[in-house]
C-alpha positions as a printed NumPy array, in Angstrom:
array([[121.527,  18.218, 110.653],
       [121.334,  21.73 , 111.254],
       [122.773,  24.185, 114.175],
       [121.348,  25.737, 116.59 ],
       [123.155,  28.73 , 120.025],
       [122.384,  26.358, 123.117],
       [123.808,  27.948, 126.407],
       [127.483,  28.482, 124.8  ],
       [127.638,  25.704, 123.328],
       [127.114,  24.448, 119.083],
       [124.437,  21.359, 119.272],
       [124.196,  19.468, 116.134],
       [120.851,  17.163, 115.662],
       [120.521,  14.028, 113.9  ],
       [117.045,  13.369, 113.258],
       [116.274,   9.733, 113.685],
       [112.362,   9.809, 113.059],
       [110.356,  11.48 , 115.743],
       [112.582,  11.437, 118.114],
       [116.075,  12.422, 117.431],
       [120.206,  12.645, 118.689],
       [121.397,  15.557, 119.683],
       [125.139,  16.375, 119.744],
       [126.823,  18.971, 121.606],
       [129.754,  20.684, 121.344],
       [130.855,  21.956, 124.727],
       [133.915,  25.045, 124.993],
       [136.217,  22.958, 126.118],
       [136.484,  20.687, 123.003],
       [134.462,  17.635, 124.671],
       [131.667,  16.094, 122.812],
       [128.199,  14.871, 124.305],
       [125.562,  13.264, 122.969],
       [121.054,  13.085, 124.383],
       [117.63 ,  12.195, 123.144],
       [115.279,  15.06 , 122.6  ],
       [111.606,  15.284, 121.24 ],
       [110.764,  17.016, 118.674],
       [110.146,  20.384, 119.54 ],
       [113.932,  20.318, 121.136],
       [113.299,  19.243, 124.841],
       [115.549,  16.693, 126.096],
       [113.749,  13.029, 126.934],
       [114.662,  13.185, 130.348],
       [115.09 ,   9.448, 131.161],
       [117.379,   8.389, 128.22 ],
       [119.427,  11.756, 129.462],
       [119.784,  10.696, 133.041],
       [120.98 ,   7.698, 131.656],
       [123.227,   8.795, 128.867],
       [125.159,  11.319, 131.324],
       [126.708,   8.756, 133.061],
       [128.674,   7.765, 130.176],
       [129.409,  11.614, 129.289],
       [131.823,  12.328, 127.251],
       [133.238,   7.805, 126.753],
       [132.403,   6.499, 123.029],
       [130.128,   5.196, 124.864],
       [127.53 ,   7.146, 124.901],
       [127.281,   8.008, 121.435],
       [126.346,   4.25 , 120.274],
       [123.823,   3.874, 123.836],
       [121.944,   7.068, 121.69 ],
       [120.98 ,   5.634, 118.62 ],
       [120.378,   2.202, 120.175],
       [118.467,   4.069, 122.756],
       [116.703,   6.333, 121.027],
       [115.817,   3.516, 117.978],
       [114.022,   1.191, 120.944],
       [112.498,   4.816, 122.342],
       [110.928,   5.391, 119.089],
       [109.574,   1.236, 118.617],
       [108.281,   1.569, 122.71 ],
       [106.101,   4.573, 120.974],
       [104.335,   3.015, 118.333],
       [103.723,   0.449, 121.159],
       [101.533,   2.502, 123.015],
       [104.335,   1.365, 126.203],
       [105.365,   3.598, 129.215],
       [108.625,   2.962, 131.133],
       [107.098,   1.699, 133.914],
       [104.793,  -1.453, 131.588],
       [107.461,  -2.994, 129.622],
       [108.315,  -6.357, 130.554],
       [111.121,  -8.806, 130.275],
       [109.241, -10.761, 127.289],
       [108.878,  -7.236, 125.801],
       [112.718,  -7.285, 125.486],
       [112.973,  -9.961, 124.044],
       [110.82 ,  -9.285, 121.261],
       [112.817,  -6.032, 120.344],
       [115.667,  -7.797, 120.383],
       [114.772, -10.508, 118.133],
       [113.184,  -7.819, 116.204],
       [115.94 ,  -6.083, 115.898],
       [118.056,  -9.273, 115.008],
       [118.237, -12.141, 117.792],
       [117.403, -15.207, 117.494],
       [114.839, -15.948, 120.088],
       [111.174, -18.492, 120.64 ],
       [108.468, -16.379, 119.653],
       [105.669, -14.04 , 117.893],
       [107.373, -10.438, 116.702],
       [104.339,  -8.445, 115.742],
       [104.231,  -5.84 , 113.156],
       [108.068,  -5.143, 111.635],
       [111.024,  -2.811, 112.764],
       [113.476,  -1.307, 110.648],
       [111.988,  -1.728, 107.042],
       [114.463,  -2.173, 104.585],
       [117.644,  -1.757, 107.163],
       [120.326,  -5.119, 107.367],
       [119.42 ,  -6.909, 111.628],
       [122.524,  -6.563, 114.09 ],
       [125.111,  -8.617, 114.595],
       [126.454, -10.601, 117.354],
       [128.977,  -7.232, 118.088],
       [125.951,  -4.687, 117.96 ],
       [123.021,  -7.709, 119.628],
       [125.442,  -7.501, 122.918],
       [125.782,  -4.253, 122.47 ],
       [121.911,  -3.357, 122.133],
       [121.503,  -6.312, 125.013],
       [124.369,  -4.434, 127.392],
       [122.581,  -1.056, 126.335],
       [118.94 ,  -1.604, 127.143],
       [119.82 ,  -3.563, 130.387],
       [121.976,  -0.193, 131.568],
       [119.051,   1.983, 130.602],
       [116.016,   0.207, 132.494],
       [118.05 ,  -0.894, 135.321],
       [118.569,   2.669, 136.057],
       [115.116,   3.68 , 136.05 ],
       [114.704,   0.777, 138.374],
       [117.031,   2.595, 141.02 ],
       [115.185,   5.452, 139.997],
       [111.987,   3.858, 141.547],
       [110.999,   2.766, 137.741],
       [109.654,  -0.347, 137.269],
       [111.663,  -2.224, 140.027],
       [109.93 ,  -5.593, 138.73 ],
       [111.938,  -5.69 , 134.734],
       [115.367,  -4.459, 137.194],
       [114.821,  -7.748, 139.28 ],
       [114.763,  -9.885, 136.043],
       [117.397,  -8.25 , 134.393],
       [119.99 ,  -8.253, 137.821],
       [121.307, -11.33 , 137.137],
       [124.511, -13.434, 137.61 ],
       [126.13 , -16.341, 136.568],
       [129.34 , -18.741, 137.432],
       [132.825, -16.936, 136.744],
       [134.442, -19.343, 133.264],
       [138.453, -19.54 , 133.694],
       [138.606, -16.564, 131.278],
       [136.18 , -14.803, 133.326],
       [138.85 , -14.838, 136.015],
       [141.644, -13.809, 133.676],
       [140.252, -10.559, 132.757],
       [138.996,  -9.66 , 136.252],
       [141.322,  -8.088, 138.999],
       [141.66 , -10.803, 141.153],
       [139.603, -13.006, 139.821],
       [140.495, -15.544, 141.742],
       [137.987, -14.36 , 144.691],
       [135.711, -13.898, 141.92 ],
       [131.78 , -15.324, 143.063],
       [129.961, -14.327, 140.707],
       [129.726, -12.915, 137.029],
       [126.591, -10.086, 136.071],
       [124.719, -11.411, 133.322],
       [122.69 , -10.574, 130.286],
       [119.147, -11.967, 129.758],
       [119.17 , -10.506, 126.554],
       [122.892, -11.476, 125.545],
       [122.282, -12.518, 122.362],
       [123.597, -16.846, 122.806],
       [125.953, -18.261, 120.217],
       [129.732, -18.098, 120.003],
       [132.079, -15.284, 121.063],
       [134.434, -15.989, 118.72 ],
       [134.161, -14.029, 115.192],
       [136.749, -14.148, 112.333],
       [137.67 , -11.277, 111.176],
       [137.586,  -9.783, 107.193],
       [141.521, -10.153, 106.566],
       [142.5  ,  -7.584, 103.387],
       [143.385,  -9.887, 100.746],
       [146.313, -11.64 ,  99.572],
       [148.888,  -8.788,  98.178],
       [146.651,  -6.144,  98.75 ],
       [149.094,  -3.685, 100.744],
       [151.495,  -3.154,  97.174],
       [147.993,  -2.959,  95.194],
       [147.457,  -0.125,  96.982],
       [150.746,   1.577,  97.413],
       [150.579,   1.362,  93.301],
       [147.227,   2.646,  93.351],
       [146.64 ,   5.868,  95.963],
       [148.314,   8.944,  94.205],
       [150.313,  10.789,  97.71 ],
       [153.09 ,  10.226,  99.589],
       [150.362,  11.54 , 102.214],
       [148.632,   8.492, 101.584],
       [151.029,   6.227, 100.553],
       [151.595,   6.764, 104.739],
       [148.805,   5.738, 105.684],
       [148.634,   2.414, 103.884],
       [152.091,   1.381, 105.818],
       [150.643,   2.852, 108.788],
       [147.337,   1.191, 108.775],
       [149.757,  -1.933, 107.84 ],
       [152.084,  -2.55 , 109.641],
       [150.805,  -0.329, 113.072],
       [147.998,  -2.192, 113.475],
       [146.529,   1.641, 113.847],
       [142.564,   2.46 , 114.2  ],
       [141.601,   5.011, 111.621],
       [140.894,   7.162, 114.674],
       [143.77 ,   6.724, 116.091],
       [146.313,   7.609, 112.868],
       [144.433,  10.388, 112.809],
       [144.078,  12.243, 115.472],
       [148.437,  11.905, 115.351],
       [150.31 ,  15.045, 116.593],
       [153.519,  15.809, 115.489],
       [154.597,  15.789, 118.701],
       [153.788,  11.715, 119.252],
       [155.935,  10.658, 116.88 ],
       [159.443,   9.88 , 118.39 ],
       [161.064,   8.259, 115.699],
       [164.388,   8.172, 116.595],
       [166.358,   5.102, 118.64 ],
       [166.766,   6.193, 122.299],
       [163.773,   9.378, 122.329],
       [164.168,  11.805, 125.657],
       [160.648,  10.581, 126.348],
       [163.199,   7.704, 127.776],
       [159.794,   4.851, 127.188],
       [161.046,   2.77 , 124.523],
       [164.4  ,   2.186, 123.238],
       [163.075,   1.167, 119.564],
       [161.567,   4.132, 117.456],
       [157.735,   4.283, 117.58 ],
       [154.874,   6.963, 118.565],
       [152.925,   7.471, 121.321],
       [149.126,   7.594, 121.379],
       [146.667,  10.175, 123.149],
       [143.585,  10.79 , 123.648],
       [141.931,  13.624, 122.895],
       [138.507,  14.78 , 122.81 ],
       [139.407,  18.07 , 120.973],
       [141.194,  17.284, 117.731],
       [139.752,  19.205, 115.214],
       [139.271,  16.922, 113.064],
       [137.252,  15.238, 115.477],
       [139.604,  12.065, 115.718],
       [139.883,  10.204, 118.41 ],
       [142.046,   7.56 , 119.997],
       [140.113,   4.458, 122.048],
       [142.362,   3.887, 124.748],
       [142.69 ,   6.481, 127.559],
       [145.892,   5.795, 129.017],
       [147.133,   9.327, 130.891],
       [149.611,  11.473, 128.9  ],
       [151.4  ,  14.595, 129.408],
       [153.208,  17.048, 128.089],
       [156.304,  18.4  , 129.233],
       [158.971,  20.664, 127.802],
       [158.24 ,  19.241, 124.227],
       [158.18 ,  16.099, 125.465],
       [155.447,  13.512, 125.881],
       [155.181,  10.62 , 127.845],
       [152.501,   7.952, 128.648],
       [150.025,   7.383, 126.277],
       [149.58 ,   3.617, 124.108],
       [153.218,   3.465, 122.98 ],
       [154.055,   1.681, 119.987],
       [156.892,   0.852, 117.759],
       [157.505,   1.634, 114.315],
       [158.943,  -0.403, 111.231],
       [161.224,   1.568, 108.7  ],
       [158.575,   1.412, 106.142],
       [156.533,   3.731, 108.342],
       [159.242,   5.802, 109.221],
       [160.465,   6.458, 105.651],
       [157.029,   7.466, 104.319],
       [156.81 ,   9.182, 107.063],
       [159.784,  11.558, 105.707],
       [158.956,  11.34 , 102.403],
       [155.082,  12.356, 103.079],
       [157.084,  14.729, 105.273],
       [159.259,  16.525, 102.973],
       [157.733,  16.332, 100.426],
       [153.786,  17.417, 100.585],
       [153.42 ,  18.533, 104.218],
       [152.31 ,  22.54 , 104.007],
       [154.699,  23.601, 106.53 ],
       [154.137,  26.949, 107.496],
       [150.071,  27.019, 107.273],
       [149.395,  24.943, 109.839],
       [148.757,  25.808, 113.851],
       [147.667,  22.596, 115.002],
       [150.193,  20.194, 114.46 ],
       [148.869,  17.037, 113.472],
       [149.983,  14.318, 110.977],
       [147.618,  14.27 , 108.74 ],
       [146.35 ,  16.953, 106.84 ],
       [144.306,  18.404, 103.266],
       [146.472,  18.933, 100.349],
       [144.19 ,  19.779,  97.907],
       [141.424,  22.788,  97.779],
       [141.108,  25.878,  99.734],
       [141.41 ,  23.649, 102.931],
       [145.132,  23.253, 102.169],
       [146.23 ,  22.465, 105.865],
       [144.466,  21.751, 107.966],
       [144.21 ,  18.57 , 109.592],
       [142.668,  15.9  , 107.489],
       [139.608,  13.933, 109.04 ],
       [139.018,   9.745, 109.113],
       [136.089,   9.773, 106.783],
       [138.643,  10.999, 104.128],
       [141.182,   8.524, 104.843],
       [138.488,   6.178, 104.462],
       [137.142,   7.284, 101.506],
       [140.814,   7.313,  99.831],
       [140.97 ,   3.763, 100.869],
       [137.576,   2.792,  99.296],
       [137.668,   4.396,  96.383],
       [141.492,   3.13 ,  96.01 ],
       [140.661,  -0.13 ,  96.483],
       [137.822,  -0.097,  93.701],
       [140.748,   1.378,  91.738],
       [142.907,  -1.488,  92.703],
       [140.481,  -4.407,  91.84 ],
       [140.071,  -5.391,  95.901],
       [136.538,  -3.779,  96.258],
       [135.721,  -1.692,  99.041],
       [138.821,  -1.386, 101.812],
       [137.856,  -1.095, 105.428],
       [140.655,   0.621, 107.53 ],
       [139.868,  -2.087, 110.794],
       [141.497,  -5.315, 108.065],
       [144.752,  -3.759, 108.076],
       [143.569,  -4.185, 111.559],
       [142.903,  -7.373, 111.288],
       [145.416,  -8.551, 109.525],
       [148.17 ,  -6.711, 111.843],
       [146.937,  -8.944, 114.104],
       [146.339, -12.548, 112.964],
       [150.175, -11.765, 111.498],
       [151.862, -11.253, 114.74 ],
       [149.557, -14.322, 116.554],
       [151.025, -16.478, 113.84 ],
       [154.405, -14.843, 113.898],
       [155.427, -15.303, 117.823],
       [153.539, -18.518, 118.295],
       [150.306, -17.564, 119.714],
       [151.601, -16.08 , 121.752],
       [149.004, -13.839, 122.853],
       [150.585, -11.87 , 125.336],
       [153.221,  -9.698, 122.276],
       [149.698,  -9.883, 120.694],
       [148.024,  -7.714, 123.229],
       [150.825,  -5.196, 123.286],
       [151.601,  -5.146, 119.786],
       [147.74 ,  -4.201, 118.272],
       [147.059,  -2.262, 121.669],
       [144.053,  -4.331, 122.858],
       [142.95 ,  -4.263, 126.056],
       [143.412,  -7.751, 127.249],
       [144.64 , -11.224, 125.364],
       [141.695, -13.021, 126.073],
       [139.915, -10.355, 123.568],
       [142.596, -11.331, 121.13 ],
       [142.059, -15.15 , 121.478],
       [138.521, -15.07 , 121.201],
       [138.774, -12.644, 117.957],
       [141.8  , -14.893, 116.373],
       [142.674, -17.525, 118.422],
       [142.311, -20.02 , 115.552],
       [144.163, -21.793, 113.146],
       [144.711, -20.212, 109.817],
       [143.102, -22.326, 107.23 ],
       [146.263, -21.459, 104.746],
       [149.061, -21.889, 107.662],
       [151.434, -25.182, 105.921],
       [151.275, -27.01 , 108.599],
       [147.446, -27.259, 108.144],
       [147.02 , -28.144, 104.995],
       [148.782, -30.312, 105.64 ],
       [147.161, -32.306, 108.291],
       [144.176, -32.309, 106.719],
       [146.497, -33.615, 102.961],
       [147.721, -36.458, 104.979],
       [143.775, -37.53 , 106.904],
       [142.742, -36.753, 103.163],
       [145.422, -39.56 , 102.194],
       [146.908, -37.478,  99.448],
       [150.084, -37.593, 101.693],
       [150.882, -41.644, 100.897]])
């Protein structure tokens, strides 16, 4: 990677074959992503489509998925106005979908096939890209083939505003088939205690505690500012009587940590209101004060962020999410748990809340900050195979309880 000054912006280019994904850092702290040719000129069709998602995490994801597809088109000598639906289905099969057709030459050699979630995102990206081209008059026939609809399901009606009046839902012929429910990877039993014994600083103990008890995403945790924390009862914001924190979307954080949710928020008279409000546990408060009173480099920071570097010449600078991931991975290896990923805490937290609430999807949705209860149901709404009631029912069927 290298830096290049471009119209008052800092451009970071990530080389991916011939076409490249380029990140543009704007003066206001926002970032954009686009695709460029080897000589540095933008890929006009891709750039027009990606501009529709400017300022969102979707733009970055679509950039990396789309650049792979565009490189494949180059190898197949396919122009955008010559692509047909069967070509797109073949490409989906090459990257991991189950399709009944010859796939041709291998692609992405040495890389794992996409999983179900990545295939769904790829299908959405390709459909959006070619519908955008069709709206500009390029390959209108393919646009008609992709522009399908279906009857809404009960889940569709629940998640859609005025869903009872909905008569059709957009469908994607490229979307992978199969069950939508996923079984996420949870933390092993006792992982929290083992990690707390293994990590080497109060900051790292706080990270483990806050991920375990708060169900925070790693970007949300690393993006917290001190003013976001209302750790005493009846805080000045007046939005929650119990100790809590506000997850606020700040695209200009110096450590590039961003919250996924973009709830409106504001800072007035030193008090944050709005954002995503999440309750905090007594253990979270205790770990916070342990970190602040023993390790936080007061007087050496001017950014107001919660998590900072503790060693080296970068002491006091904001701690990046990638550094937090590395700490957890190394701690997991030392504790004999294998590589630990931050999102495993979130899976375990949501599943535990769902079990403790008797399967109440609304409680689990709000506790974990999920966008909809339907998503919680699809991902976590299944019986725990280690649940005592589940175990007792099976043993009665097997005749062991007689």
